[in-house]
C-alpha positions in Angstrom: -23.0 -89.6 -39.9 -24.7 -89.9 -43.3 -27.1 -87.0 -42.5 -24.2 -84.8 -41.3 -22.2 -85.5 -44.4 -25.3 -84.6 -46.5 -25.6 -81.2 -44.9 -21.9 -80.5 -44.3 -22.0 -77.3 -46.5 -24.9 -76.0 -44.4 -23.0 -76.9 -41.2 -19.8 -75.2 -42.4 -21.8 -72.2 -43.4 -23.6 -71.9 -40.1 -20.3 -72.0 -38.2 -18.6 -69.5 -40.5 -19.6 -66.3 -38.6 -18.9 -67.8 -35.2 -15.5 -69.1 -36.2 -14.6 -65.9 -38.0 -15.2 -63.9 -34.8 -13.4 -66.5 -32.7 -10.4 -66.6 -35.0 -10.1 -62.8 -35.1 -10.2 -62.6 -31.3 -7.6 -65.4 -30.8 -5.2 -64.2 -33.5 -5.4 -60.5 -32.6 -5.2 -61.2 -28.9 -2.2 -63.5 -29.3 -0.3 -61.1 -31.5 -1.0 -58.2 -29.1 0.2 -60.2 -26.1 3.5 -61.0 -27.9 4.0 -57.6 -29.4 7.0 -55.6 -28.2 5.6 -52.3 -29.6 1.7 -52.4 -30.0 1.6 -48.8 -31.3 4.0 -49.6 -34.2 2.8 -52.9 -35.4 -1.0 -52.4 -35.0 -1.5 -52.4 -38.8 0.2 -55.8 -39.2 -1.8 -57.3 -36.3 -5.1 -55.9 -37.6 -4.4 -57.0 -41.2 -3.4 -60.6 -40.3 -6.3 -61.0 -37.9 -8.7 -59.7 -40.5 -7.3 -62.0 -43.2 -7.8 -65.0 -40.8 -11.5 -64.2 -40.6 -11.9 -65.4 -44.2 -10.7 -69.0 -43.4 -14.2 -70.3 -42.4 -15.7 -68.9 -45.7 -12.9 -70.5 -47.7 -13.4 -73.8 -46.0 -17.2 -73.7 -46.8 -16.4 -72.9 -50.4 -14.0 -75.8 -50.6 -16.6 -78.2 -49.1 -19.2 -76.9 -51.5 -16.9 -77.3 -54.5 -16.3 -81.0 -53.5 -20.1 -81.6 -53.4 -20.6 -79.9 -56.7 -17.9 -82.2 -58.2 -19.9 -85.2 -57.2 -23.4 -83.8 -57.9 -25.4 -80.6 -57.9 -25.4 -78.6 -54.7 -28.4 -79.2 -52.5 -30.8 -76.6 -51.2 -29.2 -76.8 -47.7 -25.8 -76.5 -49.3 -26.8 -73.3 -51.1 -28.1 -71.9 -47.8 -24.9 -72.8 -46.1 -22.8 -71.2 -48.8 -25.0 -68.1 -48.7 -24.5 -67.8 -44.9 -20.7 -68.2 -45.4 -20.7 -65.4 -48.0 -22.7 -63.1 -45.6 -20.2 -63.9 -42.9 -17.6 -61.9 -44.9 -19.5 -58.8 -43.9 -18.0 -59.2 -40.4 -14.7 -58.1 -41.9 -16.1 -54.6 -42.2 -15.7 -53.9 -38.5 -11.9 -54.4 -38.3 -11.4 -52.8 -41.7 -13.3 -49.7 -40.6 -11.4 -49.6 -37.3 -8.1 -49.7 -39.4 -9.3 -46.8 -41.5 -10.3 -44.8 -38.5 -7.0 -45.6 -36.7 -5.1 -44.4 -39.8 -7.1 -41.2 -39.9 -6.6 -40.6 -36.2 -2.9 -41.1 -36.4 -2.6 -38.7 -39.3 -4.9 -36.1 -37.6 -3.0 -36.2 -34.2 0.3 -35.7 -36.0 -0.9 -32.4 -37.5 1.1 -29.3 -36.7 0.4 -25.6 -37.4 -2.9 -26.5 -39.1 -6.0 -24.6 -38.2 -8.1 -26.7 -35.9 -11.6 -27.5 -37.2 -14.2 -25.4 -35.3 -16.9 -27.2 -33.4 -20.2 -25.7 -32.1 -22.2 -28.0 -29.9 -23.8 -28.4 -26.5 -22.3 -29.7 -23.3 -24.2 -32.2 -21.1 -25.6 -29.2 -19.1 -27.2 -27.8 -22.2 -24.8 -24.9 -22.6 -23.4 -24.0 -26.0 -19.7 -24.5 -26.5 -17.9 -23.0 -29.5 -14.2 -23.5 -30.1 -14.1 -20.2 -32.0 -14.7 -18.4 -28.7 -11.5 -19.8 -27.2 -9.2 -18.0 -29.6 -6.1 -16.7 -27.7 -6.3 -19.7 -25.2 -4.6 -23.1 -25.2 -7.3 -25.7 -25.7 -7.0 -29.4 -24.9 -9.7 -31.6 -26.5 -10.1 -35.0 -24.9 -12.0 -37.7 -26.8 -13.2 -40.2 -24.3 -15.8 -42.9 -23.5 -17.3 -44.1 -20.3 -16.3 -47.7 -21.1 -12.6 -46.7 -21.5 -10.5 -47.6 -18.5 -7.6 -45.4 -19.5 -10.1 -42.5 -19.9 -11.3 -43.0 -16.3 -7.8 -42.9 -15.0 -6.8 -39.9 -17.1 -9.8 -37.6 -16.5 -9.1 -36.7 -12.9 -5.5 -35.7 -13.9 -6.9 -33.6 -16.7 -9.3 -31.9 -14.3 -6.5 -31.1 -11.9 -4.4 -29.7 -14.7 -7.3 -27.6 -15.9 -7.9 -26.1 -12.4 -4.2 -25.3 -12.1 -3.8 -23.7 -15.5 -7.1 -22.1 -16.4 -6.1 -18.7 -15.0 -3.3 -18.8 -17.6 -5.7 -19.2 -20.5 -6.0 -23.1 -20.5 -9.3 -24.7 -21.5 -10.2 -28.4 -21.5 -13.1 -30.0 -23.4 -14.2 -33.6 -23.2 -16.0 -35.0 -26.3 -17.9 -38.3 -26.2 -20.3 -39.9 -28.7 -22.4 -41.2 -25.8 -25.7 -39.5 -24.9 -26.1 -37.0 -22.1 -27.7 -39.3 -19.5 -24.8 -41.8 -19.9 -22.2 -39.0 -19.5 -24.0 -37.6 -16.5 -24.1 -40.9 -14.7 -20.3 -41.2 -15.3 -19.8 -37.7 -13.9 -21.2 -38.9 -10.6 -18.5 -41.5 -10.4 -15.6 -39.5 -11.9 -16.4 -35.8 -11.3 -14.6 -33.2 -13.5 -15.2 -29.5 -13.7 -14.4 -29.0 -17.4 -17.2 -29.2 -19.9 -18.2 -32.6 -21.4 -19.6 -32.1 -24.8 -22.1 -34.0 -26.9 -22.4 -34.5 -30.6 -25.7 -32.6 -30.7 -24.3 -29.9 -32.9 -21.5 -29.3 -35.4 -18.5 -31.5 -34.5 -16.1 -32.0 -37.4 -14.8 -35.5 -38.4 -11.4 -34.8 -36.9 -12.9 -35.3 -33.5 -15.1 -38.2 -34.6 -12.7 -40.4 -36.5 -11.4 -42.1 -33.4 -10.5 -45.8 -33.0 -8.1 -45.5 -30.1 -9.2 -44.1 -26.8 -8.5 -41.7 -25.1 -7.3 -39.3 -27.8 -6.0 -35.8 -27.2 -5.8 -32.8 -29.5 -3.9 -29.7 -28.5 -4.7 -26.3 -30.0 -2.4 -23.4 -29.5 -3.4 -19.7 -28.9 -3.5 -19.1 -32.6 -6.1 -21.8 -33.0 -3.7 -24.3 -34.7 -3.4 -28.0 -34.0 -0.2 -29.1 -32.3 0.9 -32.7 -31.7 0.1 -34.2 -28.3 2.2 -36.8 -26.6 1.2 -40.4 -27.1 -1.3 -41.8 -24.4 1.3 -44.3 -23.1 3.7 -41.5 -22.2 3.8 -40.2 -18.6 1.1 -37.6 -17.9 4.0 -35.2 -17.0 4.8 -35.2 -20.7 1.4 -33.8 -21.6 1.7 -31.2 -18.8 5.0 -30.1 -20.3 3.5 -29.8 -23.8 0.7 -27.7 -22.4 3.2 -25.4 -20.6 5.1 -24.9 -23.8 1.9 -23.7 -25.5 0.9 -21.5 -22.6 4.2 -19.7 -22.6 3.8 -18.8 -26.3 2.3 -15.4 -26.9 -0.7 -15.0 -29.3 -0.1 -13.1 -32.5 
């Protein structure tokens, strides 16, 4: 016990990153499970969970201050304190997710704003340019192979695309994953609309995504229009697409 007490700052520091991650997972998971409206209180849940991540660091500092009060901090104590300080870098991930989520929410609420143009390749190597779709209604689906809701949604999007493309409806899927990963996914969940890569010019609007899947609707004039929230029935999205298809281009 004497040796453990001697190195308690080091021990506290070593456990700081592990406990920070564990506390975040427990608090965020617990708050999410108890939430009555996850899409409205996400900022509160994320902020509180992130704040809790600092507790192991604060405990390590408190232990170090107690040791300093008795004598100078040992080498092992300094190492433990340094590790605890470095563990604060873990906060960057949820903070960055919060920033991206805020940007995504703002971007998806845009109305009658010119959609940023992308010019990139699809997974078959063909060039896809948003500018060439002027006069059509475009649905841009931001997805990922690890996203369960994406897997469930994509066959519905493909069916909608096949039903409406003769009316001037276009669907693009955009993922930040590489071509081989997307191609393997396509063997499991085949879709006929183009799946795009980031191997070109893809503006931040389509990259600043924290919540998957995300949908951007673009009308015949090339303007962004709000899309229904992902938790809404798919029929709501179909209705939004029909409204845009029935509008005549200027």
